[in-house]
N, C-alpha and C positions, 0 to 999 in steps of 0.2 A: 626671444620666445614670444609668440603672438597668443594673447589670451582670447578665448572664445567668449562671446557675449552671454551673459547670464539670463536665463529665461525669467520672465516676470513671475513674482510670487503669486500663488493662487490664494483666493479667499477661502479660509478654512471654515468648516461648518459652524463652529462656535461663534465666529464673527457674523456669519449670515443669520444665525438664530437671534443674536443680539439686535441686528438690524431689523429683523422682522418684528420684534417686540415693540421697538420704539416707533417704527413706521405705522403700526396698527393704530397707535394713538394719534400720531401727528396727521395722518391722512384725513381724520375726521375734521380737524381744524381747517385744513386746506379745502376739504369738501364744502364746508359751511361758508366759504367765501363766495360761492356762486349759487347755492341752493335756492335762494330767495328770488333770483333773477326771473325765473319762469312763473313765479307765484304772485306777482305784483297785482294783477287784476283780481285774483281770488281773495287776497288779503284785503284789498280795498273794499270789495263787496261785503265780505263776511264780518269785517271789523268796522264797517261804516266809516272808512277813512278816505281821504283824498289820495290821489296817486303820488303827489309830492311828499306827503307824510309817510306813505308806505316805503318810499325810497330810503328813508332814514333807517329802516330795518337793516338794510345792507350797510349804510354809511356808519351807523353806530358800531357795528361789528368791526369794520375796518379801522375806525378811529381808536377803538379800544385796543386792537392789536398794536397800533403804533404807539399808544401810551405805555403799554406794559413791557414791550420788548426790551427797552433799555435796562430793565431790572434783571434780565436773565443772567448776564455775566456775573453780577454781584451775588445773586441768589445761589448760583452754582458754587461759587467760591465759598460762600458762607455756610450753606447747608449740605452741599453735595448734589450731584446731578440726579441721583435716584429720588431723593426726597422732593426736590423741586419738580421733577417730572410727574411723580404721583400726585403731589398737591395740585399742580396745574391741571392735570387731567380730571381730578375730582371736581375742581371748580368749573371746568368746562361742562362736565356732565350735569352738575346742579343747574347751571345756566340753561342747558338744553332742555331739561325737564320743565323748568319754569317757563321757557318760551312756549312750550306746548300747552301750558296751563293758562297763558295770558288771555284775558277777556276783552282787552281793548288795545288800540295801537300804541298808546303811551307805555303800557306794561311791556308789550312785546319789544319796543325799542330799548327800554331799560334792561330787560333780561338778555337781549342780544349783546348789549355792552358788557354785562357780567360774563356771558359766554366768551366774549372776545378777550377779556382779561385773563381767563385761563388758557384759551387757545393761543394767545400771543406768545406764551412761554414755550409751547411744545416744540416748534420747529427749531429755534436756536439751541434748545437743550438737546434735541436729536442730533444736530450737527456737532455739538460739543462731545457727546457720548461717542459718536462714531469716529470723529477725528482723533480722539484720544486712544480709542481701541485699535484703530487701523494704522495710525502713523502716517507720515508724509508719503511713504512708498506705495501705500495701498488705498489712500483716501480717494483718489480719483476713480479707481476701479470700483470701490465700494459705492461711491455716490452714483455711479452710472447704473448700479443695480437697484438702489433704493429710489432713484428718480422716477421709475415707472409708476408706482402707485401714487406718489406725491404729485407728479405732474398730471396724471390722469384724473385725480380726484376733482379738480375744478372743472374738468371737461365733462365727467360723468355726473357731477352734481346736479345740473339741470335735468338730465335724463331721469335720475332717481327721484328728484323732486317732482317732476311732471307725473311720473307713475304714482307716487304716493298721494299727490294732490287729487288726481282723478279717481283714485280708488278708495283711499282711507281718510282723506282730509288733510288740510295744510299742517295740522298739528304734528303729523307723523314725519315731516321733514326734520323735526327736532327730536321727537321721541326715538327715532331709529338710532340715534347716537348712544342711547343709554345701555342697551345690552352689549353692543360692541365695546363700549368703554369699560364696562365691568370686566369683560374678558381681558382687555388690555391691562387693566389694573392688577388683575390676578397674575398674569404673566410677568409683569414688571416686578411685582413683589418677589417672585421666584428667581428671575434671571438677570435683572439689572445689577451691575456692580455697585457696591455701597458708595464709592467715591471717597474723596478725602477733603472734607470741609476744612477751611482755614480759619481757625479760631482767632477772633480779634478783628476780622475783616468788617469794616463798618460801611454802611450805606452812604454814598455821596448825595445827601439830601438836597444840596444846592443844585446839583445837576438835574435831579429828578423834578424839582420844583420849576426849573427853567425849561427843560427839554420837552417833557411830556405835554404840558399845556401848550408849548410853542408849536409842536407838530399838529396837535389837535386844532389849534386856532388857525393855522395855515390852511389846512384842508377845509375846515368849516367856512372860513372866510371866502375861499375860492368858490365854494358851492353857492353861498349866499349872493356873492357879487354876480356870478353868472346867471343865477336863477331869476333875478329881477332888478339887479342894479341897486340894491339897498345900500345906502351909505354906511350902515353898520358893518356890512361885509368888508369894506375897506379898512374900518377900524380893527376888525378881527385879523385881517391880513397884516396890517402894520404891527399889531401886538404880537402876532406870531413871529414876524421877522425880528422884532426887538428881543423877544425871549430867546429865540434860537441863537441870535448873535451874542447875547450875554452868556449863553451856555458855552459857546465856542471859546469865548474869552476866558471863562472860568476854568474849563478843563485844560486849557493850554498854559495856565499860570498857576494853578493850585499846586501846593506842595504835597498833597495827599493823593491817593489813588483815585482817579476820577471814575464816574459811572461808565463812561465810554472813552476808550483810548483813541482820540482823534489823531494822535501821532502816527498811528498806523497808516494814515493817508499820506504821510511823508515818504512812504515806500511806493515807488512808481507802480510796481506790479500789483500791489493791493489796491491802490486808488483806481487803476484801470479796471480791475475786476469789479470794484464797488460801483463805478459808474455804469459799467455794462450790466450789472445785476439790477440796478435801478431802472434802466431803460427797458430791459427784458421783462421785468415785473410790470412795467407800464404797458408794454405790448401785450402781455398775457391777460392781465385782469381787466384792462380797459376794453379790449375787443370782446372778452367774455361777457361783459355787461351789455354790449350793443348787439351782438349776434342773436341772442334769444329774443330780444325786443324786435329785431327786424322781422323774424319769422312770425311773431305774434301780431304786432301792430301793422307791419307792412304786407304780410301774406295771410293774415287772419287765421293762423293755426292755433291749436290748443296748446296747453302747457306741455303735455307729453310729446306732441308732434314737434314743438319747438326744441325740446330737449333732445329728441332723437336726431334732429338735424345737426346736432353738434358731434355726433358719434364719429363722422369721418375725421375730424380733427384728432379725436382720441386714437383712432386707428393709426394715424400718422405718427403720433407720439410713441405708441406701442411698437411700431415697426423699427424705430431707430434707437430708442432709449436703452435697450439691453446691450447695444453694441457701441455706445459712446466711448466707453473705456478703450476698447480695441481701436476704434477709429481715431481717438486722440493719440494713442501710441504710434499709429501708423502715419498719420498726416500732420499731427501737431495740433495743439489747442487753437492756435490762431486761425489756421485754415478751416478747421471744422466749424468754429463759431461763426466765422465770416460767411461761409457757405450757408450755414443755418439761418443767419439773419437775412440773407438774400432770398432764401426759401420763404421766410415769413413775409417779406415784401411781395414776392411773386404771388403768394397765396392770398394776399389782401387786395391786389389790383382788381380782380373781377367784382369785388364788392363795392368798388368806387364807381362802377358803371352800371348800376342797377336800373332796370326799366320796369314797366308795369307787369311784364311777363318774363322774368329772368330765366335763363337756362339753368335748370336744376342740376343737371349733370356737371356743368361747368363749376357751379358753386360747391358741389360735393367734392370735386377734384381739387378745387382751391383750398378747401378746409383740410384735406389730406396733406397737401403741400405745406400749409401752415403748421400742421402738427409735426411733420418731419423737421421743420425748422426749430420749433419750440423744443422738441426732444433733443436736438443736437446742440443747443446753446446754453440753457440755464445751468445745469450742473457742472459742465466743463468750465464755465466762466467762474463759478463760485469755487470750485476745487482749485483753480489756478491761484486763488488768493492765499490758500493755506500753505503753498509752497514757499512763501516769502515771509512767514511769521513763525516765531518760535512756538514750541509746544505750550509754553506757559501762557501765550497770548491767544490760544485757540478760542477760549470762551468769549473773549472780547471781540475777536474777529468775527465769530459766528453771529454775535449780536449785531454788529455793524452791518454785515451783509444782509441779514434778515430785515433790518430796518430799511435798508435801501430798497429791497424787493417790495415790501409792503407799502412803504410810502410812495414808491413809484406807481404801484397799482392803485392806491387811493387817489393820488393826484390825477392819473390818467382817467380813471373812472369819473371823477368829478368834471374834468375838462370835457370828456366826450358826452357826459350827461347834459352839460350846459349847452354844448353845440347842438345836440339832438333836440333838446327842448325848444331852443330858439328857432331852429330850422323847421320843425314840424308845424310851428305856428305861422310860418311864412311861405312854405313850399309843399308840394305833394310829397307823400311818404317816400316814394323811390328816390326823389331828389334829395330830401332831407337825410336819408340814410346814406346815400352815396357820398354826400359832403362830409358826414360824420366819419365814415370809413376812410375818407381821404386824410382826415386828421390822424387816424390810427396808422395809416401808411407812413405819414411823416415821422411819427414817433418811432416806428420800426427802422426807418432810414437813419435816424440819429444813432441807433445802437450799432451801426456799422463802424463808426469811428473808434470806439473803444475795442471792438472786436479785432480791428487791424493792429492794435497796439498790445494785444495779449502776447505772452511768450510763445515761441514756436513749439517748444517741447515742455512737458510737465516733469521731466526728470533729467 
């Protein structure tokens, strides 16, 4: 007797409502990774700060994300996903309000770090809540639905920021989070499951002391070294390497439950997804730093105009993201992600050949192609990792994957900022930006290797 294939289970309305609640909060954190990119000149003028100092408004946020993410798995186990979610969102909103009230660049940098401490917990807790609710059979399909607002938020961040800066003032790129966040908190109180805290779970303080400063020192050292060759930058880099090395030794030898379960990397499927997530995060956030600067510094456009030029990439993401689940079911995750990476590469090539008068239509089309690639790669790559871990390991896996994405984005942003800064001092703007985008192209090409090692199917 031949059995007929079973149709894929549908996402029920209750699961979609749950996804909507957590996405509403998490997209603000993702949005804030790029909102400052188009406001650098405005912040420098109104806060009487140098451009290098203003860049730390973005960097402090990304560093804070990297520092706090390792806490998410332990916090969910200790207090439950709902409490952690609401606490992190509250901290993010307080940081947002204080950013808008800042009167100098030092205050703004400090408050952005506070904002990042809250925002860094939101995405991994979102993944944990949804992975537990959906289970392995539906997590890929559900992630393909929630990927749209999460992936579009860094793209539309500069557009929204440009509009707010030109009309209401730079403070409103932070104030806008407050009313949205209050609504998200109210919905979370009503709809999020309470979770099951594990009494007696203790924080691995040794891991926290080693890893969080280690990650921060690596990124900070890279920026300092590239910015001017300061010998202290090499010391920061060396210190970061030592701390992260000691962290790896600790978590692999400790008899207690470590902050991060690095043994997950012993599973080939997970390690491949993690490397792919790192490189895709680098490709996304690194290029999102350079593109608005090109339109402002290279083409003399306003903040709003530069933000609007990123819309074609958002269109590309929007076109493909709702269908990634179906495309994965039909073609397999390996094929879909590999084709997506090639689309990112193809969409970056025109930016490596910029002239004094670039073809606007060509660049718009290239951004659409980049968006198609981004929408087809990130969530399928991350969802593939959950297929090879047990349900009890989902919080730890989500933490590791989010760290990979954010650290990849932080490092790529630092590298591209260093390249652009040095080239602008030595070459005309079109040449400097072309060479910087060439580096972004190389980063995207590296992502092809793990893409080709992903599983053919997700079930």
